[in-house]
C-alpha atoms as a printed R data frame, in Angstrom:
   type eleno elety resid chain resno       x        y      z
1  ATOM     1    CA   MET     A     1 -44.009  -98.750 77.655
2  ATOM     2    CA   GLN     A     2 -41.122  -99.401 75.279
3  ATOM     3    CA   GLY     A     3 -39.347  -97.454 72.590
4  ATOM     4    CA   THR     A     4 -36.115  -97.109 70.642
5  ATOM     5    CA   VAL     A     5 -33.309  -94.633 71.309
6  ATOM     6    CA   ARG     A     6 -33.301  -92.047 68.550
7  ATOM     7    CA   SER     A     7 -30.580  -89.835 70.007
8  ATOM     8    CA   PHE     A     8 -28.319  -89.554 73.044
9  ATOM     9    CA   ASP     A     9 -25.886  -86.768 73.931
10 ATOM    10    CA   PRO     A    10 -23.353  -88.040 76.497
11 ATOM    11    CA   GLU     A    11 -22.397  -84.488 77.525
12 ATOM    12    CA   THR     A    12 -25.935  -83.414 78.475
13 ATOM    13    CA   ARG     A    13 -27.125  -86.999 79.197
14 ATOM    14    CA   SER     A    14 -30.328  -86.263 77.283
15 ATOM    15    CA   GLY     A    15 -31.876  -87.255 73.993
16 ATOM    16    CA   THR     A    16 -35.003  -88.638 72.372
17 ATOM    17    CA   VAL     A    17 -36.806  -91.963 72.093
18 ATOM    18    CA   LEU     A    18 -39.152  -93.140 69.373
19 ATOM    19    CA   LEU     A    19 -42.216  -94.953 70.686
20 ATOM    20    CA   ASP     A    20 -43.609  -97.941 68.818
21 ATOM    21    CA   ASP     A    21 -46.457  -95.769 67.486
22 ATOM    22    CA   GLY     A    22 -43.943  -93.345 65.906
23 ATOM    23    CA   THR     A    23 -44.189  -90.640 68.570
24 ATOM    24    CA   GLU     A    24 -40.865  -89.022 69.442
25 ATOM    25    CA   LEU     A    25 -40.389  -88.060 73.093
26 ATOM    26    CA   PRO     A    26 -37.455  -86.196 74.637
27 ATOM    27    CA   TYR     A    27 -35.807  -87.255 77.879
28 ATOM    28    CA   ASP     A    28 -33.647  -85.094 80.106
29 ATOM    29    CA   ALA     A    29 -30.637  -85.814 82.302
30 ATOM    30    CA   ALA     A    30 -32.852  -86.538 85.323
31 ATOM    31    CA   ALA     A    31 -34.669  -89.360 83.486
32 ATOM    32    CA   PHE     A    32 -31.372  -90.806 82.233
33 ATOM    33    CA   ASP     A    33 -29.650  -90.489 85.631
34 ATOM    34    CA   ALA     A    34 -32.540  -92.371 87.291
35 ATOM    35    CA   SER     A    35 -31.611  -95.380 85.149
36 ATOM    36    CA   GLY     A    36 -28.119  -95.849 86.550
37 ATOM    37    CA   LEU     A    37 -26.845  -96.403 82.995
38 ATOM    38    CA   ARG     A    38 -23.635  -94.913 81.638
39 ATOM    39    CA   LEU     A    39 -24.695  -94.484 78.004
40 ATOM    40    CA   LEU     A    40 -27.296  -95.351 75.391
41 ATOM    41    CA   ARG     A    41 -26.827  -96.246 71.733
42 ATOM    42    CA   PHE     A    42 -28.889  -95.270 68.698
43 ATOM    43    CA   GLY     A    43 -31.423  -98.022 67.974
44 ATOM    44    CA   GLN     A    44 -31.256  -99.553 71.453
45 ATOM    45    CA   ARG     A    45 -34.582 -100.791 72.857
46 ATOM    46    CA   VAL     A    46 -35.557  -99.178 76.137
47 ATOM    47    CA   ARG     A    47 -38.380  -99.446 78.631
48 ATOM    48    CA   LEU     A    48 -39.642  -96.139 79.940
49 ATOM    49    CA   ARG     A    49 -42.067  -94.413 82.266
50 ATOM    50    CA   VAL     A    50 -43.929  -91.389 80.993
51 ATOM    51    CA   ALA     A    51 -45.813  -88.659 82.853
52 ATOM    52    CA   GLY     A    52 -48.411  -86.323 81.390
53 ATOM    53    CA   GLU     A    53 -50.804  -86.553 78.468
54 ATOM    54    CA   GLY     A    54 -50.624  -85.696 74.776
55 ATOM    55    CA   ALA     A    55 -48.151  -82.947 73.927
56 ATOM    56    CA   GLN     A    56 -47.273  -82.618 77.631
57 ATOM    57    CA   GLN     A    57 -45.842  -86.160 77.878
58 ATOM    58    CA   ARG     A    58 -42.338  -86.455 79.230
59 ATOM    59    CA   VAL     A    59 -40.065  -89.378 80.003
60 ATOM    60    CA   THR     A    60 -39.378  -89.694 83.739
61 ATOM    61    CA   PHE     A    61 -37.323  -92.918 83.672
62 ATOM    62    CA   LEU     A    62 -35.755  -95.160 81.053
63 ATOM    63    CA   THR     A    63 -33.617  -98.268 81.091
64 ATOM    64    CA   ILE     A    64 -32.518 -101.006 78.725
65 ATOM    65    CA   ALA     A    65 -35.506 -103.191 77.866
66 ATOM    66    CA   THR     A    66 -33.905 -106.346 79.300
67 ATOM    67    CA   LEU     A    67 -33.142 -104.846 82.724
68 ATOM    68    CA   PRO     A    68 -35.732 -105.054 85.513
69 ATOM    69    CA   ASP     A    69 -37.710 -101.975 86.493
70 ATOM    70    CA   PRO     A    70 -36.656 -101.047 90.046
71 ATOM    71    CA   ARG     A    71 -40.221 -100.102 90.934
């Protein structure tokens, strides 16, 4: 799954991504830390893994779209 960074707070290492269908999903520090990245920029394309369904969806991992998924 891919999306676009909508927000990123470097102090909390959390933010939100906008999926291609317009859905906005939050991500927490654990999802960001799993990426090994140092920062994200507004508008940056990312690839992500999501757990849960519907309103319970949450981002568990995200990385820059051009980087390989370590899975």
